[in-house]
C-alpha positions as CSV (number, residue, x, y, z in Angstrom):
1,M,96.8,46.3,85.5
2,L,97.5,46.1,89.1
3,L,96.5,48.7,91.6
4,K,100.1,49.6,92.3
5,E,100.8,50.1,88.6
6,R,97.8,52.3,88.2
7,S,98.8,54.5,91.2
8,E,102.3,54.8,89.8
9,K,101.0,55.8,86.4
10,S,98.7,58.4,88.0
11,F,101.5,59.7,90.1
12,R,103.7,60.1,87.0
13,E,100.9,61.9,85.1
14,K,100.3,64.3,88.0
15,N,104.0,65.1,88.2
16,K,104.3,65.6,84.5
17,F,101.4,68.2,84.7
18,K,103.1,70.0,87.6
19,L,106.4,70.1,85.7
20,H,104.6,71.6,82.7
21,S,102.8,74.1,84.9
22,H,106.1,75.1,86.6
23,K,107.9,75.6,83.2
24,F,104.9,77.6,81.9
25,G,105.0,79.8,85.0
26,L,108.8,80.5,84.6
27,F,108.2,81.3,80.9
28,A,105.4,83.7,81.9
29,E,107.7,85.5,84.4
30,V,110.3,86.0,81.7
31,I,107.8,87.4,79.2
32,V,106.2,89.6,81.9
33,C,109.7,91.1,82.7
34,I,110.1,92.0,79.0
35,Y,106.5,93.4,79.0
36,L,107.2,95.5,82.1
37,T,110.6,96.8,80.8
38,L,108.8,97.9,77.6
39,K,106.3,99.8,79.8
40,G,109.2,101.7,81.5
41,Y,109.7,99.6,84.6
42,K,113.2,98.7,85.9
43,I,113.3,95.1,87.2
44,C,114.9,95.0,90.6
45,E,114.4,91.4,91.6
46,R,112.9,88.2,90.3
47,R,111.7,85.3,92.5
48,Y,112.5,87.2,95.7
49,K,112.3,84.5,98.5
50,T,112.3,84.9,102.2
51,S,111.3,82.7,105.1
52,V,107.9,84.5,105.3
53,G,107.0,84.5,101.6
54,E,108.0,85.1,98.0
55,V,107.4,87.8,95.4
56,D,107.6,86.9,91.7
57,I,108.9,90.2,90.4
58,I,109.9,93.5,92.1
59,A,110.1,96.5,89.8
60,A,110.6,100.2,90.0
61,K,109.0,103.0,88.0
62,K,108.7,106.8,88.7
63,G,109.2,106.7,92.5
64,N,107.2,103.5,92.9
65,I,108.3,100.1,94.0
66,V,105.9,97.5,92.6
67,F,105.6,93.9,94.0
68,L,104.1,91.7,91.2
69,E,102.4,88.4,91.5
70,V,102.3,86.6,88.2
71,K,99.7,83.9,87.6
72,A,100.1,81.9,84.4
73,R,96.7,80.6,83.3
74,A,96.0,79.1,79.9
75,D,92.3,78.7,80.5
76,K,89.7,81.5,80.9
77,N,88.2,80.2,84.1
78,I,89.9,82.1,86.9
79,S,88.2,82.0,90.3
80,E,90.0,83.5,93.3
81,V,93.4,83.7,91.7
82,V,95.3,84.6,94.9
83,S,94.1,83.3,98.2
84,K,94.2,85.4,101.4
85,N,97.1,83.2,102.7
86,Q,99.1,84.0,99.5
87,M,98.2,87.7,99.8
88,K,99.6,87.7,103.4
89,R,102.8,85.8,102.4
90,I,103.4,88.2,99.4
91,S,102.8,91.2,101.7
92,D,105.2,89.9,104.3
93,A,107.9,89.3,101.7
94,A,107.3,92.8,100.4
95,R,107.8,94.3,103.9
96,H,110.9,92.2,104.2
97,Y,112.3,93.7,101.0
98,I,111.4,97.2,102.0
99,A,113.1,96.8,105.4
100,K,116.2,95.3,103.7
101,N,116.5,97.9,101.0
102,R,116.4,101.3,102.7
103,Q,117.4,103.1,99.5
104,F,113.7,102.8,98.6
105,A,112.4,104.4,101.8
106,E,111.0,107.4,100.0
107,Y,109.3,105.4,97.3
108,N,105.6,104.5,97.2
109,Y,104.7,100.8,97.3
110,R,102.0,98.8,95.7
111,I,101.1,95.2,94.9
112,D,100.1,94.3,91.4
113,L,98.7,91.2,89.8
114,I,99.5,90.0,86.4
115,I,97.5,87.3,84.7
116,F,99.5,85.8,81.9
117,R,97.5,83.7,79.3
118,S,100.0,84.0,76.4
119,A,102.6,86.5,75.2
120,L,99.8,88.4,73.5
121,A,97.3,88.2,76.4
122,I,98.7,89.8,79.6
123,E,96.3,91.4,82.1
124,H,98.0,93.9,84.5
125,T,96.0,95.0,87.5
126,E,97.6,97.8,89.5
127,N,97.0,98.0,93.3
128,S,95.4,94.5,93.3
129,W,95.2,94.5,97.1
130,E,96.5,96.5,100.1
131,F,99.3,95.2,102.2
132,Y,97.9,92.3,104.3
133,S,98.4,92.3,108.0
């Protein structure tokens, strides 16, 4: 096999893995929305994107607006799931949402992390980190 053929094959395999990971992540977000709804949350937004960052899910419950980061991981080995840069981008996107949606001015805000391993293994950590500056 020529070097060019090997690199093309490697490239295809990496992209196949990324596509699978992306689809698994989207599936996880749908299941997490159902999970949150069953826990009494109202889903306000999914995949909220701004120029400064993105929030996977924004939900409301009992006077709280919750910004949720969903991490889909099939394996058990999770080390530093969310980087400091990601925390800042999520915090910035959350601030953008708050500024744009003044109807939530009197609400409390928090950022939660959800680790999705399967539909039967969802770990929800409330107040995962403070808003990053």
